[in-house]
C-alpha positions in Angstrom: 37.5 -22.2 12.1 40.8 -20.7 10.8 42.9 -23.1 12.9 40.9 -26.1 11.7 41.5 -25.2 8.0 45.2 -24.5 8.8 45.5 -27.9 10.3 44.0 -29.6 7.3 46.3 -27.6 5.0 49.3 -28.6 7.0 48.3 -32.3 7.0 47.8 -32.2 3.2 51.2 -30.5 2.7 52.9 -33.1 4.9 51.2 -35.9 3.0 52.4 -34.3 -0.3 56.0 -34.3 0.9 55.7 -38.0 1.7 54.4 -39.1 -1.7 51.1 -38.7 -3.3 49.3 -35.7 -1.8 45.9 -36.8 -0.3 43.6 -35.0 2.1 40.9 -36.8 4.0 37.8 -34.9 5.0 35.1 -36.3 7.3 32.0 -34.3 6.8 29.3 -34.6 9.4 26.3 -34.1 7.1 24.0 -34.7 10.0 25.2 -31.5 11.7 23.7 -29.6 8.8 20.3 -31.3 9.3 20.0 -31.6 13.1 17.6 -29.1 14.6 16.3 -27.8 11.2 13.6 -30.3 10.7 15.5 -31.7 7.7 16.7 -34.7 9.7 13.1 -36.0 9.6 11.1 -37.1 6.6 7.4 -37.8 7.4 5.6 -40.4 5.2 1.9 -41.0 4.6 1.1 -43.9 2.3 -2.5 -44.9 1.6 -3.5 -48.6 1.5 -2.4 -50.5 -1.7 -0.3 -47.5 -2.8 3.4 -46.5 -3.1 4.7 -43.0 -2.3 7.8 -41.1 -1.4 8.5 -38.2 0.9 11.7 -36.1 1.0 13.7 -33.3 2.4 16.3 -31.2 0.5 19.2 -29.4 2.1 22.4 -27.6 1.0 25.7 -28.5 2.7 29.1 -27.0 2.6 32.2 -29.1 1.7 35.9 -28.3 1.8 35.9 -28.0 -2.0 38.5 -29.9 -3.9 39.1 -27.2 -6.5 41.3 -28.6 -9.3 42.0 -31.7 -7.2 40.5 -35.1 -7.9 38.1 -36.8 -5.5 39.7 -40.2 -5.2 37.2 -41.9 -2.9 33.9 -41.1 -1.2 32.1 -43.1 1.5 29.0 -42.6 3.5 27.9 -44.1 6.8 24.9 -43.4 8.9 21.9 -44.6 10.9 18.3 -43.8 10.8 15.0 -45.1 12.2 11.6 -45.5 10.7 9.3 -44.4 13.6 6.1 -45.9 12.4 2.8 -44.8 14.0 0.3 -46.8 11.9 0.0 -49.4 9.1 2.4 -51.9 7.7 4.4 -52.3 4.5 7.9 -51.9 3.1 9.9 -48.7 3.5 13.3 -47.7 2.1 15.6 -44.7 2.1 17.6 -43.0 -0.6 20.2 -40.3 -0.7 20.6 -38.0 -3.8 23.6 -35.6 -4.3 23.8 -32.8 -6.9 25.2 -29.4 -7.6 21.8 -27.7 -7.1 18.5 -28.5 -5.6 16.8 -29.3 -8.9 19.6 -31.7 -9.8 18.7 -33.9 -6.8 15.6 -35.0 -8.7 17.6 -36.5 -11.6 17.9 -40.3 -11.5 21.7 -40.0 -12.0 22.0 -38.1 -8.7 21.1 -41.3 -6.7 24.1 -41.9 -4.5 22.7 -44.4 -1.9 19.7 -46.8 -1.9 19.0 -48.8 1.2 16.9 -51.8 0.6 13.3 -52.1 1.9 12.7 -52.5 5.6 9.6 -54.5 6.4 7.3 -52.5 8.7 4.9 -54.7 10.7 2.9 -52.1 12.6 3.6 -49.3 15.0 7.2 -49.2 16.4 10.7 -48.2 15.7 12.7 -49.9 13.0 16.4 -49.1 12.8 18.3 -48.8 9.5 22.0 -48.5 9.0 24.2 -47.9 5.9 27.9 -48.0 5.1 28.8 -47.8 1.4 31.0 -46.2 -1.2 29.6 -43.2 -3.2 31.3 -44.0 -6.5 28.4 -42.5 -8.5 28.7 -39.2 -6.7 32.4 -38.5 -6.8 32.3 -35.7 -9.3 29.7 -33.6 -7.5 31.8 -33.8 -4.3 34.6 -31.6 -5.8 32.3 -28.6 -5.3 32.2 -26.4 -2.2 28.5 -26.7 -1.9 26.4 -29.9 -2.5 22.7 -30.4 -2.3 21.4 -33.4 -0.5 17.9 -34.9 -0.9 16.9 -37.6 1.6 14.0 -39.7 0.6 11.8 -42.0 2.7 9.1 -44.0 1.1 7.8 -47.4 0.0 4.6 -49.3 -0.4 1.6 -49.9 1.9 0.7 -53.6 2.0 -1.9 -53.2 4.7 -5.5 -51.9 4.9 -4.8 -48.8 7.0 -2.7 -45.7 6.4 1.1 -46.3 6.6 2.4 -43.3 8.5 5.4 -42.2 10.5 8.8 -40.5 10.3 12.1 -41.5 8.9 14.5 -39.9 11.5 18.2 -39.7 10.8 20.5 -40.3 13.8 23.9 -39.9 12.0 25.1 -39.2 8.5 28.8 -38.8 7.7 30.7 -38.6 4.4 34.4 -39.4 4.1 36.0 -37.7 1.1 39.5 -38.5 0.0 41.0 -35.9 -2.3 44.1 -36.6 -4.4 46.1 -33.6 -5.5 46.1 -32.9 -9.2 49.5 -32.0 -10.4 48.7 -30.8 -13.9 
């Protein structure tokens, strides 16, 4: 671990010597979720209803300190593994400084449009987008993530299954603050 941080520090120092100091961190958020049960969100939506299900998890980031997060980007893949019913499902990603903050509307960092679910089966979802709204919270050394799966049941039977994440990575570009 110490060698890894030393390498990041050395790269940042070299970059500072060549112009604007920037450090790029690729954070494998999925590694914080895998094997904990937090990588899966189970949903149960009654006929003619809408509902959401979620999981909340704290992750560690490199911490920008007095530096400025210049850019943030998220990529990932997930699957709706539907066991019954039909309807429309979507996923959302919220980022905040604490677990309660992930429930604030302003903490919404990613919204993936609805996926039409036509019955039992696996329905893949991918995302690749900038996180402009979440840049300020990413300067902290710990960030809370709330993953939401939900939607509306357009059928006559229970819409049930799991939103299962396969990958989730954040790229954070930090620009050194000189003053």
